[in-house]
N, C-alpha and C positions, 0 to 999 in steps of 0.2 A: 965744284964737284964735276968730275969727268964722267963721261958716259960709261966707261969701264967700271968705275967705282959704283955708280948707280946700278949697273947690271949685276955686279958682284953682290951688292946689298939685296937686290931683288931675289937673286938665286939663293942667298943665305936665308932670307925670310921665307921663301917658298919651301925650302928644305925643312926649316924649323916647323912650319905649319903642317907639312906632310908628316913629319915625325909625330907631332902632337895628335894629328888625326888618327894615325896608326895606333897610338897608345889608347886613345878613346875607343877605337874599334875593338882592340884587344880586351879592354876593360868591359865593354858592352857584352862581348862574347862570354866573359867570365861571369858576369852578373846573370846573363840568360841561363848559363849552365847551372848556377846556384838556384835560380827560380825553378828550373825544370826539376832539379833534385827535390826542392821543397814540394812541388806539385806531386811528384811521384810518392814522396813520403806521406803527404796529406791523403792521397788516394788510398794508399796502403792502410793508413790508420782508420780511414772511413770504412774500408772493407772489413778490417778486424773488428771495429765497433759493431758493424752490422752482423757479423758472424757471432759475436758475443751476445748480441740481443736475441738472435735466434736460439742460441744455446740456453739462454736464460729462460725463454718461453718454454723450451722443451723441459727444462728442469722444473719449472712451475707446474707444468702438466703432469710430469712424473710424480711430483710431490703430492698433487691433488689426488692422483690415482692411488697412491700408497695410503693417503689419509682416508680415502673412500673405502679401501679394503679393510682398514682397521675398524671401521664402523660395524662391519659384519662380524 
């Protein structure tokens, strides 16, 4: 094997590895974006759940007040 052949193989291998690493990096960015979307959605659902819990307590209080007025 000549040095030029070896050099050519090394260059090809390096280019192949570089391309693979770029694909891994791109995929990593895509996965991170999906995780960020999930986190945002999860936080929104948590906020909506908390808001609904507050509304439920208000409804319970209102219902108790109405029931108390019926007693009179």
